[in-house]
Backbone and ligand atoms as CSV (ligand in chain L), in Angstrom:
chain,resi,resn,atom,element,x,y,z
A,1,MET,N,N,13.895,-10.082,11.981
A,1,MET,CA,C,14.612,-9.050,11.212
A,1,MET,C,C,13.715,-7.843,10.971
A,2,ASP,N,N,14.298,-6.674,10.968
A,2,ASP,CA,C,13.548,-5.428,10.818
A,2,ASP,C,C,13.278,-5.177,9.335
A,3,ARG,N,N,12.029,-5.383,8.919
A,3,ARG,CA,C,11.729,-5.279,7.479
A,3,ARG,C,C,11.912,-3.868,6.954
A,4,TYR,N,N,11.995,-2.892,7.874
A,4,TYR,CA,C,12.145,-1.502,7.428
A,4,TYR,C,C,13.605,-1.068,7.289
A,5,ALA,N,N,14.529,-1.890,7.781
A,5,ALA,CA,C,15.942,-1.461,7.793
A,5,ALA,C,C,16.435,-0.989,6.415
A,6,PRO,N,N,16.142,-1.722,5.334
A,6,PRO,CA,C,16.664,-1.281,4.023
A,6,PRO,C,C,16.086,0.068,3.590
A,7,LEU,N,N,14.962,0.462,4.174
A,7,LEU,CA,C,14.324,1.725,3.774
A,7,LEU,C,C,14.937,2.931,4.487
A,8,ARG,N,N,15.861,2.655,5.408
A,8,ARG,CA,C,16.430,3.766,6.179
A,8,ARG,C,C,17.790,4.214,5.673
A,9,HIS,N,N,18.224,3.646,4.549
A,9,HIS,CA,C,19.578,3.960,4.061
A,9,HIS,C,C,19.652,5.254,3.278
A,10,ARG,N,N,18.543,5.651,2.700
A,10,ARG,CA,C,18.537,6.846,1.846
A,10,ARG,C,C,17.327,7.681,2.190
A,11,THR,N,N,17.458,8.967,1.932
A,11,THR,CA,C,16.289,9.839,2.069
A,11,THR,C,C,15.214,9.407,1.076
A,12,ILE,N,N,13.972,9.458,1.532
A,12,ILE,CA,C,12.829,9.128,0.679
A,12,ILE,C,C,12.147,10.449,0.325
A,13,ALA,N,N,12.189,10.817,-0.957
A,13,ALA,CA,C,11.620,12.102,-1.381
A,13,ALA,C,C,10.265,11.866,-2.048
A,14,LEU,N,N,9.247,12.516,-1.520
A,14,LEU,CA,C,7.901,12.383,-2.086
A,14,LEU,C,C,7.660,13.521,-3.066
A,15,VAL,N,N,7.235,13.184,-4.272
A,15,VAL,CA,C,6.925,14.200,-5.277
A,15,VAL,C,C,5.500,13.969,-5.765
A,16,GLY,N,N,4.938,14.979,-6.410
A,16,GLY,CA,C,3.571,14.862,-6.930
A,16,GLY,C,C,2.824,16.170,-6.770
A,17,LEU,N,N,1.629,16.192,-7.330
A,17,LEU,CA,C,0.857,17.436,-7.363
A,17,LEU,C,C,0.344,17.857,-5.989
A,18,MET,N,N,-0.053,19.110,-5.921
A,18,MET,CA,C,-0.678,19.658,-4.709
A,18,MET,C,C,-1.870,18.791,-4.299
A,19,GLY,N,N,-1.993,18.554,-3.003
A,19,GLY,CA,C,-3.179,17.876,-2.497
A,19,GLY,C,C,-3.069,16.361,-2.482
A,20,VAL,N,N,-1.962,15.820,-2.993
A,20,VAL,CA,C,-1.884,14.361,-3.072
A,20,VAL,C,C,-1.491,13.746,-1.725
A,21,GLY,N,N,-1.022,14.601,-0.805
A,21,GLY,CA,C,-0.737,14.099,0.544
A,21,GLY,C,C,0.740,13.932,0.834
A,22,LYS,N,N,1.595,14.644,0.099
A,22,LYS,CA,C,3.041,14.480,0.318
A,22,LYS,C,C,3.412,14.766,1.776
A,23,SER,N,N,2.826,15.824,2.331
A,23,SER,CA,C,3.177,16.175,3.712
A,23,SER,C,C,2.525,15.224,4.712
A,24,SER,N,N,1.234,14.970,4.578
A,24,SER,CA,C,0.571,14.120,5.587
A,24,SER,C,C,1.024,12.676,5.485
A,25,VAL,N,N,1.144,12.178,4.252
A,25,VAL,CA,C,1.645,10.809,4.100
A,25,VAL,C,C,3.108,10.758,4.552
A,26,GLY,N,N,3.865,11.787,4.183
A,26,GLY,CA,C,5.288,11.824,4.535
A,26,GLY,C,C,5.500,11.770,6.037
A,27,ARG,N,N,4.696,12.534,6.771
A,27,ARG,CA,C,4.854,12.555,8.235
A,27,ARG,C,C,4.559,11.179,8.812
A,28,ARG,N,N,3.500,10.555,8.330
A,28,ARG,CA,C,3.141,9.218,8.825
A,28,ARG,C,C,4.168,8.169,8.406
A,29,LEU,N,N,4.672,8.316,7.191
A,29,LEU,CA,C,5.686,7.374,6.704
A,29,LEU,C,C,6.943,7.464,7.572
A,30,ALA,N,N,7.339,8.698,7.876
A,30,ALA,CA,C,8.521,8.909,8.708
A,30,ALA,C,C,8.322,8.264,10.083
A,31,ASN,N,N,7.138,8.431,10.627
A,31,ASN,CA,C,6.808,7.814,11.918
A,31,ASN,C,C,6.919,6.304,11.856
A,32,ALA,N,N,6.333,5.751,10.804
A,32,ALA,CA,C,6.320,4.289,10.666
A,32,ALA,C,C,7.736,3.744,10.525
A,33,LEU,N,N,8.590,4.481,9.823
A,33,LEU,CA,C,9.947,3.987,9.569
A,33,LEU,C,C,10.932,4.441,10.635
A,34,ASP,N,N,10.454,5.286,11.549
A,34,ASP,CA,C,11.321,5.849,12.577
A,34,ASP,C,C,12.452,6.664,11.934
A,35,LEU,N,N,12.061,7.508,10.983
A,35,LEU,CA,C,12.997,8.426,10.330
A,35,LEU,C,C,12.537,9.859,10.635
A,36,PRO,N,N,13.451,10.831,10.580
A,36,PRO,CA,C,13.002,12.221,10.705
A,36,PRO,C,C,12.140,12.610,9.499
A,37,PHE,N,N,11.312,13.621,9.680
A,37,PHE,CA,C,10.491,14.136,8.581
A,37,PHE,C,C,10.868,15.587,8.307
A,38,ARG,N,N,11.018,15.919,7.028
A,38,ARG,CA,C,11.257,17.308,6.637
A,38,ARG,C,C,10.252,17.691,5.556
A,39,ASP,N,N,9.748,18.913,5.660
A,39,ASP,CA,C,8.800,19.414,4.673
A,39,ASP,C,C,9.451,20.602,3.975
A,40,ALA,N,N,9.689,20.478,2.674
A,40,ALA,CA,C,10.448,21.524,1.972
A,40,ALA,C,C,9.745,22.883,2.066
A,41,ASP,N,N,8.415,22.903,1.891
A,41,ASP,CA,C,7.704,24.185,1.983
A,41,ASP,C,C,7.921,24.844,3.349
A,42,SER,N,N,7.818,24.034,4.410
A,42,SER,CA,C,8.000,24.607,5.760
A,42,SER,C,C,9.417,25.117,5.948
A,43,GLU,N,N,10.375,24.400,5.374
A,43,GLU,CA,C,11.781,24.836,5.517
A,43,GLU,C,C,12.027,26.122,4.737
A,44,VAL,N,N,11.389,26.258,3.585
A,44,VAL,CA,C,11.515,27.502,2.818
A,44,VAL,C,C,10.884,28.642,3.628
A,45,GLU,N,N,9.740,28.357,4.232
A,45,GLU,CA,C,9.066,29.376,5.047
A,45,GLU,C,C,9.957,29.806,6.217
A,46,ALA,N,N,10.579,28.825,6.868
A,46,ALA,CA,C,11.439,29.148,8.008
A,46,ALA,C,C,12.625,29.992,7.551
A,47,ALA,N,N,13.212,29.618,6.406
A,47,ALA,CA,C,14.386,30.348,5.916
A,47,ALA,C,C,14.013,31.778,5.524
A,48,ALA,N,N,12.806,31.943,4.967
A,48,ALA,CA,C,12.396,33.273,4.482
A,48,ALA,C,C,11.685,34.086,5.560
A,49,GLY,N,N,11.308,33.421,6.640
A,49,GLY,CA,C,10.590,34.124,7.706
A,49,GLY,C,C,9.208,34.584,7.286
A,50,ARG,N,N,8.615,33.917,6.303
A,50,ARG,CA,C,7.225,34.223,5.903
A,50,ARG,C,C,6.598,33.022,5.206
A,51,SER,N,N,5.300,33.083,5.028
A,51,SER,CA,C,4.579,31.946,4.450
A,51,SER,C,C,4.856,31.830,2.953
A,52,VAL,N,N,4.575,30.655,2.406
A,52,VAL,CA,C,4.743,30.460,0.957
A,52,VAL,C,C,3.917,31.507,0.207
A,53,ALA,N,N,2.682,31.724,0.661
A,53,ALA,CA,C,1.818,32.712,-0.022
A,53,ALA,C,C,2.464,34.093,0.002
A,54,ASP,N,N,3.038,34.465,1.133
A,54,ASP,CA,C,3.682,35.792,1.222
A,54,ASP,C,C,4.956,35.849,0.385
A,55,ILE,N,N,5.686,34.754,0.320
A,55,ILE,CA,C,6.883,34.751,-0.535
A,55,ILE,C,C,6.457,35.007,-1.986
A,56,PHE,N,N,5.417,34.308,-2.427
A,56,PHE,CA,C,4.932,34.509,-3.807
A,56,PHE,C,C,4.500,35.960,-4.019
A,57,SER,N,N,3.720,36.494,-3.077
A,57,SER,CA,C,3.160,37.835,-3.341
A,57,SER,C,C,4.185,38.943,-3.115
A,58,GLU,N,N,5.106,38.742,-2.167
A,58,GLU,CA,C,6.052,39.833,-1.870
A,58,GLU,C,C,7.353,39.721,-2.649
A,59,LEU,N,N,7.793,38.495,-2.915
A,59,LEU,CA,C,9.097,38.319,-3.581
A,59,LEU,C,C,8.971,37.717,-4.980
A,60,GLY,N,N,7.838,37.080,-5.242
A,60,GLY,CA,C,7.626,36.496,-6.567
A,60,GLY,C,C,7.930,35.011,-6.601
A,61,GLU,N,N,7.367,34.341,-7.615
A,61,GLU,CA,C,7.542,32.887,-7.709
A,61,GLU,C,C,9.002,32.500,-7.944
A,62,ASP,N,N,9.740,33.304,-8.737
A,62,ASP,CA,C,11.140,32.932,-9.009
A,62,ASP,C,C,11.946,32.864,-7.711
A,63,ALA,N,N,11.687,33.818,-6.818
A,63,ALA,CA,C,12.407,33.824,-5.536
A,63,ALA,C,C,12.034,32.574,-4.733
A,64,PHE,N,N,10.756,32.211,-4.774
A,64,PHE,CA,C,10.342,30.991,-4.074
A,64,PHE,C,C,11.067,29.778,-4.651
A,65,ARG,N,N,11.111,29.705,-5.983
A,65,ARG,CA,C,11.734,28.536,-6.624
A,65,ARG,C,C,13.219,28.442,-6.285
A,66,GLU,N,N,13.882,29.591,-6.228
A,66,GLU,CA,C,15.302,29.592,-5.892
A,66,GLU,C,C,15.494,29.147,-4.429
A,67,GLY,N,N,14.647,29.645,-3.541
A,67,GLY,CA,C,14.709,29.238,-2.137
A,67,GLY,C,C,14.455,27.745,-2.007
A,68,GLU,N,N,13.475,27.265,-2.761
A,68,GLU,CA,C,13.108,25.852,-2.717
A,68,GLU,C,C,14.294,24.985,-3.182
A,69,ARG,N,N,14.956,25.425,-4.252
A,69,ARG,CA,C,16.102,24.665,-4.763
A,69,ARG,C,C,17.207,24.584,-3.702
A,70,ARG,N,N,17.501,25.734,-3.080
A,70,ARG,CA,C,18.584,25.773,-2.087
A,70,ARG,C,C,18.239,24.922,-0.866
A,71,VAL,N,N,17.009,25.053,-0.414
A,71,VAL,CA,C,16.582,24.310,0.779
A,71,VAL,C,C,16.660,22.806,0.533
A,72,ILE,N,N,16.199,22.365,-0.619
A,72,ILE,CA,C,16.211,20.922,-0.889
A,72,ILE,C,C,17.650,20.423,-1.029
A,73,ALA,N,N,18.510,21.218,-1.652
A,73,ALA,CA,C,19.925,20.818,-1.760
A,73,ALA,C,C,20.524,20.660,-0.360
A,74,ARG,N,N,20.174,21.575,0.534
A,74,ARG,CA,C,20.684,21.490,1.910
A,74,ARG,C,C,20.119,20.256,2.621
A,75,LEU,N,N,18.831,20.026,2.480
A,75,LEU,CA,C,18.217,18.883,3.166
A,75,LEU,C,C,18.807,17.559,2.678
A,76,LEU,N,N,19.146,17.521,1.395
A,76,LEU,CA,C,19.672,16.271,0.850
A,76,LEU,C,C,21.082,15.959,1.355
A,77,GLU,N,N,21.709,16.935,2.009
A,77,GLU,CA,C,23.007,16.679,2.660
A,77,GLU,C,C,22.815,16.077,4.041
A,78,GLN,N,N,21.595,16.122,4.546
A,78,GLN,CA,C,21.351,15.616,5.904
A,78,GLN,C,C,21.206,14.090,5.894
A,79,PRO,N,N,21.333,13.466,7.070
A,79,PRO,CA,C,21.145,12.011,7.148
A,79,PRO,C,C,19.750,11.616,6.637
A,80,PRO,N,N,19.583,10.336,6.309
A,80,PRO,CA,C,18.312,9.884,5.714
A,80,PRO,C,C,17.081,10.348,6.491
A,81,HIS,N,N,16.109,10.805,5.738
A,81,HIS,CA,C,14.846,11.258,6.316
A,81,HIS,C,C,13.762,11.115,5.252
A,82,VAL,N,N,12.535,11.387,5.625
A,82,VAL,CA,C,11.454,11.455,4.639
A,82,VAL,C,C,11.268,12.927,4.302
A,83,LEU,N,N,11.321,13.231,3.004
A,83,LEU,CA,C,11.264,14.618,2.548
A,83,LEU,C,C,10.025,14.829,1.680
A,84,ALA,N,N,9.120,15.670,2.160
A,84,ALA,CA,C,7.976,16.071,1.330
A,84,ALA,C,C,8.394,17.295,0.531
A,85,THR,N,N,8.412,17.182,-0.790
A,85,THR,CA,C,8.773,18.333,-1.620
A,85,THR,C,C,7.495,19.089,-1.994
A,86,GLY,N,N,7.631,20.347,-2.381
A,86,GLY,CA,C,6.493,21.080,-2.929
A,86,GLY,C,C,6.241,20.577,-4.347
A,87,GLY,N,N,4.995,20.766,-4.815
A,87,GLY,CA,C,4.604,20.186,-6.103
A,87,GLY,C,C,5.478,20.579,-7.291
A,88,GLY,N,N,6.107,21.769,-7.226
A,88,GLY,CA,C,6.895,22.216,-8.374
A,88,GLY,C,C,8.372,21.865,-8.285
A,89,ALA,N,N,8.803,21.374,-7.131
A,89,ALA,CA,C,10.243,21.216,-6.886
A,89,ALA,C,C,10.921,20.274,-7.883
A,90,PHE,N,N,10.241,19.174,-8.206
A,90,PHE,CA,C,10.865,18.144,-9.055
A,90,PHE,C,C,10.945,18.614,-10.514
A,91,MET,N,N,10.347,19.781,-10.813
A,91,MET,CA,C,10.407,20.325,-12.175
A,91,MET,C,C,11.732,21.027,-12.422
A,92,ASN,N,N,12.414,21.382,-11.353
A,92,ASN,CA,C,13.720,22.027,-11.527
A,92,ASN,C,C,14.741,20.931,-11.866
A,93,PRO,N,N,15.394,21.026,-13.023
A,93,PRO,CA,C,16.290,19.940,-13.437
A,93,PRO,C,C,17.416,19.686,-12.439
A,94,LEU,N,N,17.916,20.749,-11.786
A,94,LEU,CA,C,18.998,20.564,-10.805
A,94,LEU,C,C,18.480,19.796,-9.595
A,95,THR,N,N,17.311,20.201,-9.126
A,95,THR,CA,C,16.711,19.523,-7.974
A,95,THR,C,C,16.400,18.070,-8.318
A,96,ARG,N,N,15.868,17.877,-9.519
A,96,ARG,CA,C,15.517,16.509,-9.931
A,96,ARG,C,C,16.781,15.628,-9.956
A,97,ALA,N,N,17.851,16.168,-10.517
A,97,ALA,CA,C,19.100,15.394,-10.599
A,97,ALA,C,C,19.640,15.099,-9.201
A,98,LEU,N,N,19.567,16.087,-8.316
A,98,LEU,CA,C,20.056,15.878,-6.942
A,98,LEU,C,C,19.234,14.820,-6.216
A,99,ILE,N,N,17.914,14.924,-6.360
A,99,ILE,CA,C,17.043,13.942,-5.699
A,99,ILE,C,C,17.354,12.549,-6.234
A,100,LYS,N,N,17.563,12.470,-7.553
A,100,LYS,CA,C,17.856,11.150,-8.129
A,100,LYS,C,C,19.159,10.572,-7.600
A,101,SER,N,N,20.149,11.452,-7.382
A,101,SER,CA,C,21.434,10.899,-6.961
A,101,SER,C,C,21.494,10.649,-5.457
A,102,LYS,N,N,20.739,11.419,-4.678
A,102,LYS,CA,C,20.912,11.301,-3.215
A,102,LYS,C,C,19.733,10.674,-2.490
A,103,ALA,N,N,18.616,10.459,-3.195
A,103,ALA,CA,C,17.420,9.967,-2.502
A,103,ALA,C,C,16.751,8.899,-3.355
A,104,VAL,N,N,15.756,8.275,-2.777
A,104,VAL,CA,C,14.876,7.440,-3.582
A,104,VAL,C,C,13.568,8.228,-3.689
A,105,SER,N,N,13.079,8.365,-4.913
A,105,SER,CA,C,11.929,9.256,-5.130
A,105,SER,C,C,10.649,8.458,-5.329
A,106,VAL,N,N,9.578,8.996,-4.776
A,106,VAL,CA,C,8.270,8.345,-4.875
A,106,VAL,C,C,7.278,9.363,-5.412
A,107,TRP,N,N,6.668,9.050,-6.523
A,107,TRP,CA,C,5.603,9.912,-7.067
A,107,TRP,C,C,4.271,9.419,-6.508
A,108,LEU,N,N,3.640,10.249,-5.707
A,108,LEU,CA,C,2.293,9.959,-5.221
A,108,LEU,C,C,1.323,10.512,-6.266
A,109,LYS,N,N,0.465,9.645,-6.771
A,109,LYS,CA,C,-0.393,10.019,-7.894
A,109,LYS,C,C,-1.855,9.711,-7.567
A,110,ALA,N,N,-2.730,10.653,-7.852
A,110,ALA,CA,C,-4.167,10.414,-7.638
A,110,ALA,C,C,-4.949,11.126,-8.734
A,111,ASP,N,N,-6.191,10.736,-8.916
A,111,ASP,CA,C,-7.025,11.393,-9.925
A,111,ASP,C,C,-7.131,12.883,-9.634
A,112,LEU,N,N,-7.162,13.649,-10.710
A,112,LEU,CA,C,-7.192,15.109,-10.536
A,112,LEU,C,C,-8.455,15.567,-9.818
A,113,GLU,N,N,-9.551,14.846,-10.027
A,113,GLU,CA,C,-10.802,15.240,-9.340
A,113,GLU,C,C,-10.637,15.110,-7.827
A,114,VAL,N,N,-9.942,14.064,-7.408
A,114,VAL,CA,C,-9.700,13.864,-5.968
A,114,VAL,C,C,-8.842,15.008,-5.437
A,115,LEU,N,N,-7.793,15.348,-6.188
A,115,LEU,CA,C,-6.894,16.427,-5.743
A,115,LEU,C,C,-7.639,17.756,-5.701
A,116,ALA,N,N,-8.456,18.013,-6.726
A,116,ALA,CA,C,-9.175,19.290,-6.794
A,116,ALA,C,C,-10.093,19.436,-5.586
A,117,ARG,N,N,-10.734,18.343,-5.230
A,117,ARG,CA,C,-11.635,18.392,-4.070
A,117,ARG,C,C,-10.821,18.685,-2.806
A,118,ARG,N,N,-9.678,18.035,-2.670
A,118,ARG,CA,C,-8.880,18.244,-1.451
A,118,ARG,C,C,-8.320,19.665,-1.367
A,119,VAL,N,N,-7.766,20.165,-2.475
A,119,VAL,CA,C,-7.131,21.484,-2.375
A,119,VAL,C,C,-8.162,22.593,-2.207
A,120,SER,N,N,-9.424,22.319,-2.590
A,120,SER,CA,C,-10.462,23.341,-2.445
A,120,SER,C,C,-10.747,23.650,-0.988
A,121,ARG,N,N,-10.333,22.739,-0.093
A,121,ARG,CA,C,-10.613,22.945,1.341
A,121,ARG,C,C,-9.677,23.957,1.971
A,122,LYS,N,N,-8.590,24.307,1.257
A,122,LYS,CA,C,-7.619,25.231,1.862
A,122,LYS,C,C,-7.400,26.428,0.956
A,123,GLU,N,N,-7.029,27.550,1.561
A,123,GLU,CA,C,-6.883,28.796,0.791
A,123,GLU,C,C,-5.423,29.220,0.699
A,124,ASN,N,N,-4.509,28.317,1.087
A,124,ASN,CA,C,-3.127,28.775,1.302
A,124,ASN,C,C,-2.196,28.590,0.100
A,125,ARG,N,N,-2.749,28.144,-1.032
A,125,ARG,CA,C,-1.849,27.858,-2.159
A,125,ARG,C,C,-1.927,28.966,-3.214
A,126,PRO,N,N,-0.823,29.710,-3.342
A,126,PRO,CA,C,-0.863,30.891,-4.217
A,126,PRO,C,C,-1.186,30.560,-5.672
A,127,LEU,N,N,-0.792,29.382,-6.149
A,127,LEU,CA,C,-1.042,29.067,-7.568
A,127,LEU,C,C,-2.522,28.805,-7.845
A,128,LEU,N,N,-3.303,28.657,-6.766
A,128,LEU,CA,C,-4.732,28.380,-6.946
A,128,LEU,C,C,-5.592,29.604,-6.684
A,129,ALA,N,N,-4.987,30.666,-6.180
A,129,ALA,CA,C,-5.775,31.825,-5.737
A,129,ALA,C,C,-6.645,32.362,-6.879
A,130,GLY,N,N,-7.950,32.382,-6.649
A,130,GLY,CA,C,-8.885,32.928,-7.626
A,130,GLY,C,C,-9.050,32.086,-8.878
A,131,LYS,N,N,-8.549,30.850,-8.854
A,131,LYS,CA,C,-8.624,30.019,-10.066
A,131,LYS,C,C,-9.448,28.756,-9.815
A,132,ASP,N,N,-9.818,28.109,-10.905
A,132,ASP,CA,C,-10.521,26.841,-10.797
A,132,ASP,C,C,-9.472,25.752,-10.540
A,133,PRO,N,N,-9.513,25.106,-9.355
A,133,PRO,CA,C,-8.456,24.157,-8.993
A,133,PRO,C,C,-8.272,23.042,-10.027
A,134,LEU,N,N,-9.387,22.523,-10.535
A,134,LEU,CA,C,-9.257,21.408,-11.473
A,134,LEU,C,C,-8.514,21.851,-12.736
A,135,ALA,N,N,-8.832,23.056,-13.218
A,135,ALA,CA,C,-8.159,23.548,-14.428
A,135,ALA,C,C,-6.659,23.733,-14.170
A,136,VAL,N,N,-6.312,24.286,-13.007
A,136,VAL,CA,C,-4.889,24.466,-12.679
A,136,VAL,C,C,-4.200,23.103,-12.622
A,137,LEU,N,N,-4.837,22.152,-11.938
A,137,LEU,CA,C,-4.231,20.829,-11.780
A,137,LEU,C,C,-4.101,20.121,-13.126
A,138,GLN,N,N,-5.090,20.336,-14.015
A,138,GLN,CA,C,-4.989,19.708,-15.344
A,138,GLN,C,C,-3.777,20.251,-16.100
A,139,GLY,N,N,-3.589,21.565,-16.009
A,139,GLY,CA,C,-2.436,22.178,-16.676
A,139,GLY,C,C,-1.132,21.674,-16.076
A,140,GLN,N,N,-1.107,21.572,-14.755
A,140,GLN,CA,C,0.119,21.091,-14.089
A,140,GLN,C,C,0.391,19.631,-14.442
A,141,ALA,N,N,-0.676,18.840,-14.500
A,141,ALA,CA,C,-0.485,17.419,-14.822
A,141,ALA,C,C,0.162,17.291,-16.197
A,142,GLU,N,N,-0.337,18.070,-17.143
A,142,GLU,CA,C,0.214,17.997,-18.493
A,142,GLU,C,C,1.698,18.374,-18.495
A,143,ALA,N,N,2.017,19.441,-17.771
A,143,ALA,CA,C,3.404,19.925,-17.769
A,143,ALA,C,C,4.326,19.050,-16.925
A,144,ARG,N,N,3.790,18.472,-15.856
A,144,ARG,CA,C,4.670,17.850,-14.861
A,144,ARG,C,C,4.743,16.330,-14.909
A,145,TYR,N,N,3.725,15.676,-15.432
A,145,TYR,CA,C,3.736,14.214,-15.351
A,145,TYR,C,C,4.962,13.587,-16.018
A,146,PRO,N,N,5.458,14.158,-17.140
A,146,PRO,CA,C,6.674,13.552,-17.706
A,146,PRO,C,C,7.842,13.566,-16.712
A,147,ALA,N,N,8.007,14.659,-15.970
A,147,ALA,CA,C,9.103,14.729,-14.991
A,147,ALA,C,C,8.811,13.828,-13.791
A,148,TYR,N,N,7.599,13.896,-13.253
A,148,TYR,CA,C,7.262,13.025,-12.120
A,148,TYR,C,C,7.485,11.552,-12.493
A,149,GLY,N,N,7.257,11.256,-13.770
A,149,GLY,CA,C,7.409,9.875,-14.247
A,149,GLY,C,C,8.839,9.372,-14.133
A,150,GLU,N,N,9.783,10.282,-13.888
A,150,GLU,CA,C,11.176,9.856,-13.698
A,150,GLU,C,C,11.450,9.386,-12.264
A,151,ALA,N,N,10.453,9.508,-11.406
A,151,ALA,CA,C,10.642,9.039,-10.020
A,151,ALA,C,C,10.943,7.539,-10.010
A,152,ASP,N,N,11.632,7.088,-8.967
A,152,ASP,CA,C,12.005,5.671,-8.874
A,152,ASP,C,C,10.784,4.769,-8.706
A,153,VAL,N,N,9.797,5.286,-7.984
A,153,VAL,CA,C,8.632,4.478,-7.625
A,153,VAL,C,C,7.385,5.325,-7.848
A,154,ILE,N,N,6.345,4.718,-8.374
A,154,ILE,CA,C,5.079,5.436,-8.557
A,154,ILE,C,C,4.009,4.728,-7.732
A,155,VAL,N,N,3.302,5.487,-6.921
A,155,VAL,CA,C,2.236,4.897,-6.108
A,155,VAL,C,C,0.924,5.598,-6.437
A,156,GLU,N,N,-0.008,4.821,-6.968
A,156,GLU,CA,C,-1.356,5.337,-7.261
A,156,GLU,C,C,-2.146,5.257,-5.959
A,157,THR,N,N,-2.495,6.407,-5.422
A,157,THR,CA,C,-3.090,6.392,-4.080
A,157,THR,C,C,-4.608,6.298,-4.105
A,158,GLY,N,N,-5.227,6.581,-5.257
A,158,GLY,CA,C,-6.687,6.676,-5.269
A,158,GLY,C,C,-7.114,7.729,-4.266
A,159,ASP,N,N,-8.231,7.465,-3.594
A,159,ASP,CA,C,-8.707,8.413,-2.576
A,159,ASP,C,C,-8.523,7.783,-1.193
A,160,ALA,N,N,-7.529,6.899,-1.098
A,160,ALA,CA,C,-7.370,6.126,0.136
A,160,ALA,C,C,-6.961,7.009,1.310
A,161,ALA,N,N,-7.275,6.526,2.506
A,161,ALA,CA,C,-6.828,7.210,3.724
A,161,ALA,C,C,-5.303,7.182,3.759
A,162,HIS,N,N,-4.716,8.185,4.432
A,162,HIS,CA,C,-3.265,8.316,4.396
A,162,HIS,C,C,-2.541,7.084,4.940
A,163,HIS,N,N,-3.116,6.453,5.976
A,163,HIS,CA,C,-2.389,5.301,6.539
A,163,HIS,C,C,-2.355,4.142,5.536
A,164,VAL,N,N,-3.348,4.078,4.672
A,164,VAL,CA,C,-3.354,3.041,3.635
A,164,VAL,C,C,-2.261,3.352,2.615
A,165,THR,N,N,-2.158,4.627,2.250
A,165,THR,CA,C,-1.113,5.035,1.303
A,165,THR,C,C,0.269,4.760,1.876
A,166,VAL,N,N,0.436,4.989,3.159
A,166,VAL,CA,C,1.736,4.730,3.793
A,166,VAL,C,C,2.129,3.267,3.586
A,167,GLU,N,N,1.187,2.366,3.800
A,167,GLU,CA,C,1.491,0.938,3.605
A,167,GLU,C,C,1.850,0.655,2.150
A,168,GLN,N,N,1.106,1.288,1.226
A,168,GLN,CA,C,1.402,1.098,-0.205
A,168,GLN,C,C,2.813,1.576,-0.535
A,169,VAL,N,N,3.186,2.728,0.029
A,169,VAL,CA,C,4.504,3.300,-0.248
A,169,VAL,C,C,5.589,2.377,0.304
A,170,ILE,N,N,5.379,1.870,1.519
A,170,ILE,CA,C,6.376,0.982,2.119
A,170,ILE,C,C,6.547,-0.270,1.257
A,171,GLN,N,N,5.434,-0.813,0.796
A,171,GLN,CA,C,5.507,-2.017,-0.043
A,171,GLN,C,C,6.233,-1.718,-1.360
A,172,ALA,N,N,5.863,-0.597,-1.987
A,172,ALA,CA,C,6.468,-0.251,-3.280
A,172,ALA,C,C,7.967,0.011,-3.131
A,173,LEU,N,N,8.343,0.676,-2.042
A,173,LEU,CA,C,9.768,0.945,-1.813
A,173,LEU,C,C,10.524,-0.351,-1.528
A,174,SER,N,N,9.911,-1.228,-0.752
A,174,SER,CA,C,10.562,-2.501,-0.440
A,174,SER,C,C,10.783,-3.290,-1.724
A,175,ASP,N,N,9.768,-3.320,-2.600
A,175,ASP,CA,C,9.907,-4.039,-3.873
A,175,ASP,C,C,11.014,-3.414,-4.713
A,176,HIS,N,N,11.020,-2.085,-4.759
A,176,HIS,CA,C,12.021,-1.377,-5.563
A,176,HIS,C,C,13.425,-1.681,-5.049
A,177,LEU,N,N,13.603,-1.630,-3.747
A,177,LEU,CA,C,14.936,-1.832,-3.185
A,177,LEU,C,C,15.366,-3.299,-3.293
A,178,ALA,N,N,14.396,-4.199,-3.223
A,178,ALA,CA,C,14.745,-5.623,-3.370
A,178,ALA,C,C,15.202,-5.902,-4.797
A,179,ALA,N,N,14.599,-5.167,-5.755
A,179,ALA,CA,C,14.962,-5.377,-7.154
A,179,ALA,C,C,16.330,-4.784,-7.469
A,180,ARG,N,N,16.660,-3.672,-6.814
A,180,ARG,CA,C,17.983,-3.051,-7.036
A,180,ARG,C,C,18.585,-2.620,-5.729
A,181,PRO,N,N,19.151,-3.549,-4.996
A,181,PRO,CA,C,19.782,-3.180,-3.739
A,181,PRO,C,C,20.980,-2.273,-3.998
A,182,SER,N,N,21.158,-1.251,-3.179
A,182,SER,CA,C,22.332,-0.380,-3.409
A,182,SER,C,C,22.869,0.086,-2.070
L,1,S3P,C1,C,3.422,24.373,-5.521
L,1,S3P,C2,C,3.033,23.492,-4.534
L,1,S3P,C3,C,3.034,23.866,-3.114
L,1,S3P,C4,C,4.038,24.971,-2.830
L,1,S3P,C5,C,3.812,26.140,-3.740
L,1,S3P,C6,C,3.910,25.741,-5.220
L,1,S3P,C7,C,3.412,23.905,-6.927
L,1,S3P,O1,O,3.354,22.716,-2.330
L,1,S3P,O2,O,5.356,24.510,-2.961
L,1,S3P,O3,O,2.540,26.657,-3.462
L,1,S3P,O4,O,4.075,24.526,-7.777
L,1,S3P,O5,O,2.767,22.872,-7.210
L,1,S3P,P1,P,2.354,21.466,-2.140
L,1,S3P,O6,O,2.545,20.550,-3.313
L,1,S3P,O7,O,2.826,20.836,-0.863
L,1,S3P,O8,O,0.977,22.009,-2.047
């Protein structure tokens, strides 16, 4: 019997802070489960014809958030897939409600020091530009953890390699679905 079959019935939405691996883990998870992969940030970029950083600087964060909400609503109408959301997406109450009703949500969680180290390697995140990553992440954790805590499944990733996290996510989802088959 295919142990992954029950995991293919609903979209799996990954939520959590910047740098936790939503996109890289999501892509590998999709591969492992033989599901399509969608990245909300990339879809917003495609729809806007510019990068997330350019959307923030040229159109403003509110425009990005509105685009993000619309894109995720559209993706959630598609057949089951693995969806990597941007770190702020689950903070929108409409998006959160939609994800809850149409997907199974997984909060990928890691120590802020680990995330700060990872995000420092890239310059592409507008919310970090010119700021101390750890301080930004601490502020976001305070504001966002209550909402992320509403996810169906929480996976503490530590600093593990992505393929290890993928196995953890599969196990946690299998346990969750076995407890409440739907
Ligand atoms: C954001 C996270 C980013 C991106 C945008 C805003 C946030 O996505 O959506 O820069 O508010 O945390 P990642 O979580 O994939 O870095």
